[in-house]
C-alpha positions, -999 to +999 in steps of 0.1 A: -002+000-001+014+036-009+021+057+020-002+088+027-002+121+008+002+138+037+037+155+050+029+157+088+062+179+094+047+206+067+008+202+069-017+224+087-053+222+097-056+254+103-093+263+095-096+231+075-111+208+102-137+239+113-147+245+079-154+206+074-177+204+109-199+228+090-199+211+055-203+175+047-213+170+012-178+159+004-179+130+031-206+116+006-181+121-024-158+100-002-181+074+003-190+068-035-157+067-038-152+039-011-177+022-027-159+024-062-132+007-042-149-022-030-157-026-066-121-019-084-093-043-076-073-014-090-084+008-066-054+005-040-068+034-013-091+066-004-076+095+015-097+119+028-084+155+032-047+153+022-037+158-013-070+171-018-108+170-006-106+133-017-077+114-032-080+082-051-049+061-055-047+035-084-022+009-095-029+001-131-003-017-155+022-015-128+020+024-122+009+042-096-022+070-101-033+099-078-065+111-087-072+143-072-106+153-064-122+184-054-156+191-043-176+222-053-208+234-040-211+271-047-243+285-044-255+297-073-283+297-101-261+295-130-239+267-146-204+263-142-182+281-175-149+286-183-149+319-170-159+307-134-136+281-137-102+301-143-110+330-125-085+343-096-093+355-063-082+393-067-058+384-094-037+360-070-016+337-092-024+301-084-064+309-071-083+300-095-105+267-092-084+252-121-053+259-106-058+251-074-066+216-085-034+213-107-011+225-080-025+193-056-002+174-080+030+174-055+038+137-054+049+124-090+035+095-103+008+098-126-018+129-121-055+124-126-079+150-118-119+155-110-144+178-101-173+171-084-201+198-082-238+204-074-242+225-104-245+215-140-217+228-163-223+248-195-222+233-231-185+241-235-174+221-202-200+189-211-163+171-228-150+170-193-184+146-180-173+122-205-161+088-190-121+088-199-124+053-215-149+070-242-125+102-251-103+090-272-117+105-308-139+133-289-126+164-310-148+187-289-126+178-258-092+179-281-105+215-286-113+220-252-080+209-240-064+230-265-080+259-253-065+253-217-029+249-229-030+286-233-044+294-199-017+304-175+013+290-194+035+299-161+018+277-139+030+244-131+028+216-103+052+206-085+054+176-106+058+194-137+021+195-151+004+221-166-031+233-172-033+212-204-024+179-187-048+187-161-076+194-186-067+162-206-069+142-174-101+159-156-130+143-152-159+165-142-189+149-125-223+165-116-240+153-086-268+172-077-281+182-043-270+159-011-301+137-014-296+126-048-259+115-037-272+094-008-299+076-030-273+069-052-250+056-028-273+036-013-284+021-043-248+014-050-246-004-016-280-028-021-262-036-056-231-049-038-251-067-010-272-083-038-243-096-055-236-116-023-268-129-021-283-105+004-309-083+000-318-062+037-346-043+048-339-003+035-333+005+071-306-020+072-287-006+043-294+028+052-279+021+086-251+006+068-244+037+046-246+060+078-215+041+092-197+044+059-203+082+058-193+083+095-159+064+085-150+092+057-163+118+077-137+107+107-111+105+080-113+141+069-117+153+107-083+135+116-055+157+120-025+160+097-004+148+125-019+111+121-020+108+084-026+068+092-062+080+104-068+095+070-061+065+046-086+038+041-067+004+022-090-014-002-079-043+022-091-025+051-121-014+030-130-050+021-127-059+060-151-035+068-176-046+041-175-079+053-183-070+091-213-049+077-224-080+055-223-100+086-240-074+107-268-072+083-274-111+077-275-113+117-302-083+118-321-095+092-325-128+105-330-120+137-361-104+124-373-125+099-410-136+097-399-171+094-441-181+093-447-160+065-435-183+039-454-217+029-430-238+011-453-268+012-488-273-009-519-275+007-524-310+007-557-317+032-589-312+016-621-298+034-645-328+040-672-315+068-681-287+086-703-280+118-707-246+134-721-249+167-713-214+180-739-211+207-725-236+227-690-226+217-683-261+196-674-268+160-665-296+137-633-292+111-628-326+094-603-331+064-598-358+038-562-371+026-581-384-006-574-410-029-552-412-059-568-435-080-578-461-059-549-456-035-553-440+000-522-410-002-500-428+025-469-419+011-479-381+002-491-376+035-457-389+052-438-365+025-463-338+034-460-339+071-421-341+069-422-310+052-437-293+083-414-311+107-390-281+113-414-259+122-428-281+147-394-294+161-371-262+159-374-226+171-381-195+151-343-183+155-329-217+140-355-214+111-345-176+106-308-187+101-311-213+070-311-201+037-330-216+008-294-235+002-292-252+030-329-257+040-327-293+032-308-302+061-336-289+083-355-323+087-323-339+102-315-311+123-352-311+135-349-352+146-319-344+160-339-317+182-367-342+186-344-368+197-328-348+222-358-346+244-358-387+245-374-410+222-401-396+200-436-406+202-444-411+167-484-414+167-481-381+187-457-364+166-482-374+134-509-357+149-494-328+160-479-322+122-514-329+110-528-302+133-500-280+126-503-285+090-544-277+089-537-246+110-511-233+090-528-236+058-563-234+066-565-207+091-535-189+083-518-199+119-484-188+132-469-211+161-457-194+192-439-225+206-426-249+184-423-276+208-445-308+211-435-327+244-431-310+278-440-317+316-469-298+325-477-305+363-453-336+367-470-353+336-455-353+301-476-336+278-481-335+239-497-300+225-490-271+206-498-234+208-506-209+178-514-176+173-550-173+149-562-144+130-599-138+130-621-110+122-628-104+159-591-106+169-563-128+176-568-157+198-544-184+214-552-220+200-538-243+227-541-277+206-541-313+217-535-342+192-539-379+189-535-405+165-558-432+174-564-467+166-595-489+164-587-505+195-577-476+217-599-448+201-623-443+229-597-445+258-574-420+240-601-396+232-615-396+270-577-394+281-574-361+257-605-346+273-594-351+306-563-333+300-582-306+284-599-300+318-570-301+341-552-279+317-577-253+324-573-248+360-552-221+370-519-235+384-517-254+352-527-225+329-500-202+347-475-231+337-482-233+299-484-197+297-447-198+314-437-221+290-455-201+259-436-168+272-401-186+277-403-199+241-422-175+220-401-151+199-422-123+190-394-108+166-400-134+142-437-134+142-462-112+127-479-079+149-508-089+174-523-076+205-516-102+228-483-092+245-506-080+276-522-111+277-493-136+275-471-116+300-463-137+334-484-107+354-514-111+331-549-123+345-557-160+335-591-148+332-580-126+303-561-154+291-593-179+293-614-149+266-586-155+239-580-192+241-594-219+220-591-256+221-588-275+192-589-311+197-575-329+167-584-373+164-570-390+133-582-422+137-592-456+120-617-450+098-643-478+088-651-464+056-616-462+045-605-496+061-631-511+036-609-497+004-620-474-021-657-464-026-671-438-056-693-426-027-669-427-001-668-387+006-705-391+017-696-421+035-669-401+054-690-373+059-716-391+080-689-409+099-671-377+111-705-362+117-709-393+142-675-390+158-682-353+164-716-355+184-699-386+203-667-363+215-692-336+219-710-350+242-680-362+262-671-326+268-691-315+297-704-288+312-670-278+328-657-266+295-689-247+285-674-212+287-644-222+265-643-223+225-637-261+216-630-273+180-628-308+171-602-315+140-614-350+126-589-368+098-599-400+088-569-427+085-567-457+063-546-476+091-531-458+118-505-483+130-491-486+092-489-449+090-470-444+124-446-476+111-438-461+076-436-425+087-407-434+111-389-455+083-389-426+060-380-401+089-352-419+101-341-428+062-346-468+069 
């Protein structure tokens, strides 16, 4: 890396730092140059307030190029013209804009010059705005250079260059106002981030840009006695950028709404619905359907495995996976389940069925992705979802079971008994504490439940927004008989009979609570559990 163009022994900051504190647009120009440096490997370093307002140092074909950049923001309505460019202050030699720019060339090497203004240029100066790579055959520029060769012939830079050399190497950029420059730089940052596969929210890219401007501002404010503080090498700038990318990724994943993306297609078809709102009861029945004359067991298993990560992993883990690594999620989910002890496959299948239905058919978001935990000394299986309704959000505390013909009635009775226990004040407190512990609101859409879910909230308020969904995926007599052209009609009668039976078992103690029965007829619960575990474990 070349040395700084500052000579601490001869440099003076008299008046310069104070002036910079009142005017900051050149910090945005320096920030734009830093963005150029990130993209161009030929740029070796950026300097602020050394040889000029901003200096860019390049290495092209083995030679060093110093580009001296002056930022001009004079308050006039007219366009820049040649007369203004060459006008001397009280006739003083070397005081014109073009002379001051040329005289920055004190350090040998190849010299380029750049003027950045907020006002447009007149027609005669337009050739200076052409990119250097597109100037070779421009006769208008050649005439403009020739005219400057006749100006102030006695003025030469310390490196021996004249105004003819200056005009030949001058690039003029018009940036408009400060806001347009900020917008340009911010868009450049977005493109750079996009090139690294990151598409951050605007506030993140804006915060990153503010840090970039703070960096260039600090460089300009650094006294000349500390030349290292006024220099930013490309390697250091790249290191800075990697850190910004890391922070943006971390911030983006910290707030990503992980449940807003549906990768799994809707699977279950609606079979039958009964609304007994006058007694706080409802039935929702769903069908797995047939493919031809084959019940879709294999497709059901694949669908449930798609939902396993959402059920078994926390939101912060889900947020850390992008589309390239998403295929690892089922394995991570399986590890998470195994860490909690041997998984109860029938319970897991039923929980996944309820989760899939609530997500797709009710737009629910899980509060706590955890299936098995201890409540009041007993291992329970439950789920908690926030369901948005027209009347407001509700918390659905679900119980789900996969039952066989032999244990059907006993399991349903057990679930109903568990519900009664769950609504006691102590157990409800304990369940809410688990929800508070596992809930990560920054990954969820906004809701109005924060006050209710606080540990100091009233259980009476909690009960007002609670609904108890009970899912029973059960061995169906209709499906066990094989495909029938009118099987849907038979299933509808079957689930309605089952709903009436369960509803009558609930009892008056839950009369004030919304209870929704979810029924999913299964061809064979035992076979489904066996094949699901084989598929899950890759056997």
